[in-house]
VMD Tcl script that draws the C-alpha trace (Angstrom):
set ca {
  {-0.06 0.09 0.27}
  {1.07 3.82 -0.46}
  {2.53 5.50 2.98}
  {-0.23 7.45 3.66}
  {2.23 9.15 6.14}
  {5.01 10.40 3.63}
  {4.82 14.15 2.89}
  {4.62 15.66 -0.73}
  {7.60 18.01 -1.21}
  {9.50 18.78 -3.41}
  {12.32 16.70 -2.21}
  {13.47 13.95 -4.40}
  {12.26 9.92 -4.03}
  {10.39 7.65 -5.64}
  {8.57 8.80 -8.96}
  {4.65 8.98 -9.21}
  {5.21 6.01 -11.33}
  {7.10 3.98 -8.63}
  {4.20 5.49 -6.25}
  {1.97 3.68 -8.58}
  {3.72 0.04 -8.65}
  {4.21 -0.12 -5.15}
  {0.32 -0.14 -4.25}
  {-0.33 -2.80 -7.11}
  {-1.69 -6.11 -5.77}
  {-2.97 -9.12 -7.27}
  {-5.32 -11.64 -5.53}
  {-5.71 -14.95 -7.05}
  {-9.28 -15.83 -7.37}
  {-9.22 -19.12 -8.79}
  {-6.95 -21.25 -10.96}
  {-7.19 -24.06 -13.23}
  {-4.73 -26.52 -14.90}
  {-6.18 -27.32 -18.34}
  {-5.07 -30.16 -20.67}
  {-7.16 -30.70 -24.00}
  {-6.06 -32.75 -27.50}
  {-6.74 -30.65 -30.72}
  {-8.89 -29.79 -32.15}
  {-10.70 -27.38 -28.92}
  {-11.33 -24.27 -28.10}
  {-12.71 -23.10 -24.58}
  {-14.76 -19.80 -24.59}
  {-13.31 -17.38 -21.82}
  {-16.82 -14.64 -21.00}
  {-16.18 -11.67 -20.00}
  {-15.27 -11.18 -15.71}
  {-15.14 -8.92 -13.48}
  {-11.01 -10.46 -12.51}
  {-8.39 -10.09 -14.66}
  {-7.36 -13.94 -16.55}
  {-3.81 -14.95 -16.90}
  {-3.11 -17.83 -18.69}
  {0.46 -19.75 -19.09}
  {0.66 -22.02 -22.29}
  {3.22 -25.11 -20.58}
  {2.95 -27.34 -23.83}
  {2.03 -27.39 -27.30}
  {0.21 -25.00 -29.46}
  {-2.82 -22.44 -30.20}
  {-4.38 -19.09 -30.75}
  {-5.83 -16.34 -28.58}
  {-9.02 -15.32 -30.27}
  {-10.65 -12.13 -28.90}
  {-14.20 -10.91 -29.55}
  {-12.79 -7.88 -32.30}
  {-11.33 -11.15 -33.96}
  {-7.99 -10.75 -33.57}
  {-5.91 -13.82 -33.29}
  {-2.69 -14.41 -31.62}
  {-0.21 -17.62 -32.05}
  {0.77 -18.44 -28.66}
  {2.89 -21.09 -27.93}
  {4.94 -23.44 -24.65}
  {6.45 -21.06 -22.51}
  {4.22 -18.26 -23.31}
  {1.99 -15.98 -20.98}
  {-0.96 -13.75 -21.32}
  {-2.36 -11.16 -19.02}
  {-5.79 -9.95 -19.59}
  {-6.20 -7.38 -17.23}
  {-9.95 -6.16 -17.66}
  {-11.50 -9.75 -17.78}
  {-12.29 -8.93 -21.72}
  {-13.84 -12.69 -23.07}
  {-11.55 -14.84 -25.66}
  {-11.03 -18.11 -26.24}
  {-8.05 -20.32 -26.35}
  {-8.43 -22.57 -29.48}
  {-6.29 -25.17 -31.51}
  {-6.88 -23.31 -34.55}
  {-8.64 -20.32 -36.33}
  {-11.69 -22.54 -37.46}
  {-12.35 -24.31 -34.30}
  {-15.74 -24.35 -32.49}
  {-15.77 -22.73 -29.24}
  {-17.14 -24.64 -26.15}
  {-17.64 -22.16 -23.17}
  {-14.96 -22.87 -20.18}
  {-17.70 -23.09 -17.63}
  {-18.96 -26.31 -19.09}
  {-15.81 -28.50 -19.01}
  {-15.72 -30.80 -16.00}
  {-12.98 -30.14 -13.43}
  {-11.97 -31.58 -10.43}
  {-10.55 -30.32 -7.61}
  {-6.78 -30.15 -6.49}
  {-7.18 -28.52 -3.41}
  {-8.84 -24.86 -2.35}
  {-9.52 -22.61 -5.30}
  {-7.82 -24.83 -7.93}
  {-8.59 -27.18 -10.21}
  {-7.95 -29.64 -13.05}
  {-9.81 -29.99 -16.38}
  {-9.23 -32.38 -18.85}
  {-10.65 -32.41 -22.45}
  {-8.88 -35.45 -24.29}
  {-9.03 -37.18 -27.40}
  {-9.09 -40.90 -26.94}
  {-6.08 -42.79 -29.00}
  {-4.73 -39.05 -29.21}
  {-1.33 -39.28 -29.55}
  {0.23 -37.06 -26.08}
  {2.57 -35.68 -27.85}
  {0.00 -33.08 -29.50}
  {-1.84 -32.15 -25.93}
  {-1.94 -28.67 -25.40}
  {-1.08 -27.98 -21.41}
  {-2.63 -24.42 -19.82}
  {-2.59 -22.77 -16.18}
  {-5.15 -20.33 -16.21}
  {-5.93 -18.00 -13.40}
  {-8.85 -15.29 -12.73}
  {-6.94 -12.83 -10.55}
  {-8.17 -9.71 -8.54}
  {-6.08 -6.40 -10.06}
  {-5.88 -4.26 -7.50}
  {-4.07 -0.91 -7.87}
  {-4.95 1.29 -4.52}
  {-6.54 3.75 -5.36}
  {-4.68 4.09 -8.91}
  {-7.44 2.38 -10.76}
  {-7.12 4.73 -14.32}
  {-3.94 2.31 -15.15}
  {-6.45 -0.37 -15.73}
  {-8.59 1.21 -18.19}
  {-5.53 2.28 -20.07}
  {-3.76 -1.34 -20.47}
  {-4.31 -2.80 -24.26}
  {-6.60 -5.61 -24.25}
  {-4.16 -7.92 -23.51}
  {-0.44 -8.16 -22.85}
  {2.18 -11.29 -23.98}
  {5.31 -12.45 -22.80}
  {6.54 -14.70 -25.75}
  {9.47 -17.05 -25.03}
  {11.46 -16.93 -28.07}
  {11.46 -12.81 -28.36}
  {13.87 -12.24 -24.91}
  {11.32 -10.06 -24.01}
  {11.70 -9.64 -20.27}
  {14.50 -11.15 -19.40}
  {14.05 -11.25 -15.70}
  {10.51 -13.20 -16.06}
  {12.15 -16.13 -17.91}
  {13.05 -17.73 -15.15}
  {9.46 -17.66 -13.57}
  {7.96 -19.04 -16.59}
  {10.83 -22.03 -16.45}
  {9.52 -22.62 -13.55}
  {6.33 -22.62 -14.13}
  {6.84 -24.95 -17.41}
  {8.57 -27.54 -14.86}
  {5.75 -27.53 -12.39}
  {2.84 -27.93 -14.83}
  {4.97 -31.06 -16.49}
  {6.67 -32.69 -13.34}
  {3.20 -32.67 -11.13}
  {5.07 -32.60 -8.34}
  {3.64 -32.79 -4.83}
  {1.98 -29.06 -4.23}
  {2.84 -27.80 -7.58}
  {-0.35 -26.80 -8.07}
  {0.37 -24.31 -5.03}
  {3.94 -23.11 -6.65}
  {1.79 -22.25 -9.57}
  {-0.99 -20.24 -8.25}
  {2.01 -17.78 -6.48}
  {4.36 -17.91 -9.55}
  {1.49 -16.72 -11.78}
  {0.90 -13.91 -9.44}
  {4.43 -12.39 -9.38}
  {4.38 -13.05 -13.30}
  {1.25 -10.88 -13.86}
  {2.80 -8.29 -11.80}
  {5.66 -8.63 -13.66}
  {3.94 -7.90 -17.10}
  {2.05 -4.96 -15.61}
  {5.25 -3.47 -14.19}
  {7.60 -4.04 -17.53}
  {4.66 -2.49 -19.94}
  {4.62 0.86 -17.33}
  {8.57 1.27 -16.97}
  {8.54 0.76 -21.38}
  {5.50 4.07 -21.66}
  {2.97 2.19 -21.02}
  {2.52 1.77 -24.96}
  {0.23 4.38 -26.33}
  {-1.08 5.47 -23.62}
  {-1.78 9.25 -22.40}
  {-3.35 11.68 -20.74}
  {-3.36 10.34 -17.60}
  {0.26 8.56 -17.56}
  {1.29 11.72 -18.88}
  {0.07 13.73 -15.83}
  {1.53 11.24 -13.58}
  {4.87 11.31 -15.39}
  {4.73 15.47 -15.43}
  {6.60 15.56 -12.47}
  {5.13 18.84 -11.08}
  {1.15 17.39 -12.16}
  {2.32 13.51 -10.77}
  {3.11 14.98 -7.09}
  {-0.44 16.53 -7.39}
  {-1.73 12.74 -8.83}
  {-0.28 10.93 -6.09}
  {-0.99 13.85 -3.12}
  {-4.76 13.00 -3.86}
  {-4.56 9.61 -4.11}
  {-2.60 9.22 -0.84}
  {-4.97 11.45 0.80}
  {-8.35 11.34 -0.91}
  {-10.51 12.15 2.28}
  {-8.81 15.61 2.55}
  {-11.31 18.55 1.45}
  {-9.22 19.69 -1.72}
  {-9.71 22.94 -2.68}
  {-8.24 24.02 -6.19}
  {-5.78 26.48 -4.22}
  {-4.40 23.37 -2.05}
  {-3.87 21.65 -5.58}
  {-2.41 24.60 -7.17}
  {0.21 25.17 -4.26}
  {1.13 21.34 -4.47}
  {2.18 21.77 -8.27}
  {3.37 25.44 -6.75}
  {2.15 27.07 -9.88}
  {-1.06 29.62 -9.80}
  {-5.17 28.11 -9.43}
  {-5.57 29.52 -13.35}
  {-1.98 27.66 -14.76}
  {-2.78 24.47 -12.45}
  {-6.51 23.94 -13.42}
  {-5.69 24.49 -17.63}
  {-2.89 21.65 -17.17}
  {-4.80 19.42 -14.88}
  {-7.64 19.48 -17.60}
  {-5.62 19.12 -20.32}
  {-3.72 15.91 -19.33}
  {-6.48 14.72 -17.65}
  {-9.65 15.33 -19.74}
  {-11.54 16.47 -16.81}
  {-11.37 19.56 -13.83}
  {-9.36 18.69 -10.42}
  {-12.42 18.89 -8.34}
  {-14.37 16.18 -11.04}
  {-11.36 14.03 -10.55}
  {-11.53 13.89 -6.87}
  {-15.36 13.26 -6.72}
  {-14.50 10.27 -9.57}
  {-12.02 9.34 -7.34}
  {-13.74 9.22 -4.33}
  {-16.60 7.14 -5.73}
  {-13.86 4.28 -7.28}
  {-12.97 4.08 -4.02}
  {-16.36 3.70 -2.40}
  {-17.60 1.32 -4.72}
  {-14.31 -1.03 -3.87}
  {-14.80 -0.54 -0.38}
  {-18.96 -1.39 -0.65}
  {-18.64 -4.58 -2.70}
  {-15.39 -6.04 -2.04}
  {-14.25 -5.40 1.37}
  {-17.98 -4.60 2.77}
  {-16.95 -2.06 4.72}
  {-20.19 0.20 6.50}
  {-21.14 3.15 4.80}
  {-20.98 5.15 7.41}
  {-16.92 4.06 8.05}
  {-17.10 4.86 4.49}
  {-18.22 8.71 4.67}
  {-15.75 8.99 7.84}
  {-12.96 7.72 5.49}
  {-13.47 9.71 2.40}
  {-14.30 12.83 4.74}
  {-18.10 13.89 4.31}
  {-19.77 15.25 7.24}
  {-22.24 12.60 7.40}
  {-23.70 9.21 5.92}
  {-26.77 11.27 4.11}
  {-24.06 13.61 2.61}
  {-21.94 10.84 1.13}
  {-24.74 8.90 0.18}
  {-26.17 11.76 -2.16}
  {-22.68 12.55 -3.31}
  {-22.42 8.45 -4.19}
  {-26.00 8.52 -6.08}
  {-25.17 11.47 -7.88}
  {-22.07 10.48 -9.47}
  {-22.44 6.37 -9.56}
  {-26.68 6.64 -9.98}
  {-27.82 4.55 -7.21}
  {-27.44 4.74 -3.45}
  {-24.60 2.51 -1.67}
  {-27.19 0.15 -0.32}
  {-28.23 -0.89 -3.61}
  {-24.72 -0.74 -5.24}
  {-23.60 -3.79 -2.34}
  {-26.89 -5.52 -3.34}
  {-26.05 -5.70 -6.89}
  {-22.47 -7.26 -6.27}
}
mol new
graphics top color blue
foreach p $ca { graphics top sphere $p radius 0.5 }
foreach p [lrange $ca 0 end-1] q [lrange $ca 1 end] { graphics top cylinder $p $q radius 0.2 }
display resetview
């Protein structure tokens, strides 16, 4: 988590992007060891969680709803940060069957085995995939998730991210050796690999992403964004934010809007509501406590603000999750 006790000043320290990465967490929701013999097609429905795949043996293709097809083979890792619908198939023309329709056998809590093998099939053609649903958490710096591409790929032959290769090699060994406890080890390795893939994307400039990332990389604007995300419950005024940046209110407001596409005060309000939604649904924090954390004078004032921005009262949002 970000250290909320730290002071924002002009002294040297971690840059805003490093601050962002310090807040990044992944929590595995469920994991599956899957073995298929071609032809096969597994469809994964859109989900709230991120989706991770690692190919430990064989070859396949990733198919997206837009029609994009990406070859994946042994040693490749895929991360779909927003959990978009997609399919893993043995080839482009294969029919797709929903993942949930396959029989799964529990190996240990939250880890399952899925086999869909053809009778009398040469086992050397089998495709072995480790798949995970993950809750991707970036503390309050949620906009990064929306800026990520539909999928991030680490390809074995390309020499990308050399620090990740030993982790992927370890995953391949655990998948193929089937040693005791391998499922739990695979789950932990998958989380580390997924975080490393995101970190590499950020360090390489976040691809073509602009706007919010550009503002974060701007030394002076980034200082304001980190301050807002560290202390969203503070009674922020335009003057406070301009002083943090070290500029006049008019110059700050103009630069902030140009970089983020919204006004500073609207940004703060949206940030608070994103946090509130997370605390309401995932963490089940009482509404009164959320109102206090976010600096509202009363539960009623918070509820009105939440309904205005989210379109429904907090209690209804909690039930809808």
